[in-house]
C-alpha positions as CSV (number, residue, x, y, z in Angstrom):
1,M,0.0,0.0,0.0
2,A,1.3,3.4,-1.0
3,S,1.6,5.9,1.8
4,P,3.6,9.0,2.6
5,T,5.3,6.9,5.3
6,G,6.1,3.9,3.1
7,D,9.8,3.9,3.9
8,I,9.5,3.7,7.7
9,P,11.1,0.6,9.1
10,D,8.8,-2.3,9.8
11,R,9.6,-2.3,13.5
12,L,8.0,1.2,13.8
13,L,5.0,0.4,11.5
14,G,3.5,-2.1,14.0
15,G,1.3,-3.8,11.3
16,Y,0.5,-0.7,9.2
17,P,-2.0,0.2,8.1
18,G,-4.3,-1.6,10.6
19,A,-2.5,-1.8,13.9
20,L,-1.8,1.2,16.1
21,S,1.6,1.8,17.5
22,P,2.4,3.7,20.7
23,L,3.4,7.3,20.2
24,S,7.1,7.6,20.6
25,G,9.8,10.3,20.0
26,E,11.4,7.9,17.6
27,L,8.3,7.5,15.5
28,I,7.7,11.3,15.4
29,A,11.3,11.9,14.4
30,T,11.1,9.2,11.7
31,V,7.9,10.6,10.2
32,L,9.3,14.1,10.2
33,T,12.6,13.0,8.7
34,H,10.8,11.0,6.0
35,R,9.0,14.2,5.0
36,G,12.4,15.8,4.6
37,Y,12.1,18.0,7.7
38,L,15.2,18.7,9.8
39,V,14.6,18.2,13.5
40,E,17.0,17.9,16.4
41,T,16.8,17.0,20.0
42,D,17.1,19.9,22.4
43,P,19.0,19.7,25.7
44,A,15.8,18.7,27.5
45,G,15.4,15.7,25.1
46,E,12.5,17.3,23.1
47,L,12.3,17.3,19.3
48,V,12.4,20.8,17.7
49,G,12.7,22.1,14.2
50,R,12.8,25.5,12.5
51,W,10.2,26.6,9.9
52,A,11.1,30.0,8.5
53,D,11.9,32.1,11.6
54,S,9.7,30.1,14.0
55,L,10.5,27.1,16.1
56,I,8.2,24.2,16.4
57,W,8.5,21.7,19.2
58,F,7.1,18.1,19.1
59,L,6.3,17.2,22.7
60,R,4.7,14.2,24.3
61,P,3.1,15.2,27.6
62,G,0.8,12.9,29.5
63,T,1.6,10.3,32.1
64,A,2.7,7.8,29.4
65,G,3.8,10.4,26.8
66,E,0.5,9.6,24.9
67,L,-0.4,13.2,24.0
68,L,1.0,14.7,20.8
69,Q,1.7,18.4,21.2
70,V,2.9,20.4,18.2
71,R,3.9,23.8,19.7
72,T,4.8,26.8,17.5
73,V,6.8,29.7,19.0
74,V,6.7,32.6,16.5
75,A,9.8,34.6,15.9
76,P,8.7,38.2,16.6
77,T,8.7,39.5,20.2
78,F,6.6,42.4,21.3
79,P,7.0,45.0,24.1
80,I,4.9,44.3,27.2
81,E,2.5,47.2,26.3
82,Y,1.4,45.2,23.2
83,V,0.0,42.3,25.4
84,P,-3.7,43.6,25.2
85,A,-3.5,43.8,21.4
86,L,-1.8,40.3,21.3
87,H,-4.6,38.9,23.4
88,A,-7.2,40.5,21.1
89,F,-5.4,38.9,18.1
90,C,-5.3,35.5,19.8
91,N,-9.0,35.7,20.7
92,A,-9.9,36.5,17.2
93,W,-7.7,33.7,15.8
94,N,-9.2,31.2,18.2
95,H,-12.7,32.3,17.4
96,D,-12.2,31.9,13.6
97,R,-10.0,28.8,13.5
98,L,-9.7,25.4,15.1
99,W,-5.9,25.0,14.9
100,P,-3.6,26.0,16.4
101,K,-4.8,27.3,19.7
102,A,-3.1,30.7,19.9
103,F,-1.9,32.3,23.2
104,V,0.4,35.0,24.5
105,H,3.5,34.1,26.5
106,V,5.4,36.7,28.4
107,E,9.1,35.8,28.8
108,D,11.2,36.5,31.8
109,D,12.8,39.5,30.1
110,G,9.3,41.1,29.8
111,R,9.0,40.6,26.0
112,A,5.7,39.0,24.8
113,R,5.4,36.3,22.2
114,V,2.6,34.5,20.5
115,C,2.6,30.7,20.5
116,G,0.3,28.2,19.0
117,E,-0.3,24.6,19.8
118,V,-2.2,21.6,18.5
119,I,-2.7,18.7,21.0
120,T,-4.0,15.3,20.2
121,D,-4.7,12.4,22.6
122,L,-3.1,9.2,21.2
123,E,-3.6,7.0,24.2
124,R,-4.8,4.2,22.1
125,G,-1.9,4.6,19.6
126,V,-1.5,5.9,16.1
127,T,-0.6,4.7,12.6
128,P,2.4,6.3,10.9
129,H,0.0,7.6,8.3
130,Q,-2.2,9.2,10.9
131,L,0.8,10.7,12.7
132,D,2.0,12.1,9.3
133,R,-1.3,13.9,8.8
134,L,-1.4,15.2,12.4
135,L,2.2,16.5,12.2
136,D,1.5,18.1,8.8
137,R,-1.5,19.9,10.1
138,G,0.3,21.1,13.2
139,I,3.2,22.5,11.2
140,T,1.0,24.0,8.5
141,T,-1.3,25.8,10.8
142,G,1.6,26.9,13.0
143,C,3.2,28.4,10.0
144,Q,0.0,30.2,9.1
145,L,-0.2,31.6,12.7
146,A,3.5,32.7,12.4
147,A,2.9,34.5,9.1
148,D,-0.1,36.4,10.5
149,V,1.8,37.4,13.7
150,A,4.7,38.6,11.6
151,R,2.3,41.2,10.0
152,L,1.3,42.7,13.4
153,P,2.7,46.1,14.3
154,G,5.3,46.4,17.0
155,G,7.0,43.0,16.5
156,V,10.8,42.8,16.7
157,R,12.8,39.9,15.2
158,S,15.5,38.6,17.5
């Protein structure tokens, strides 16, 4: 069967296409690498990649690492006085779109940044094809958020 994940080693396929495999960092990295994306492991052991100027993390929260979280951290930062306008932007974004959930994060240095995240519960497992689709949607919508934030006034690229 042809699939965008056709070259993934059999040990990670777990009976593709019918059987579900547990979500793992190795499976996430393999699917992303198969798509041609460059990702690396940060010092905390999390997968991260760069899309344009933004960083996207691929996290596995949950007691058994069963949740897939695709978190986009957009490049521009904003002075603290822009937080109300950033909240208004995020509220409008969240009202009009399902993915990613947008929110404002104020960093320790007082600069504000918009982040987005898509979270999926994969407690019962996932096929590589499903994971490929979920990762693609998380990356694509995260990049759309980043592009819209880049057009907001007051943003500074680090």
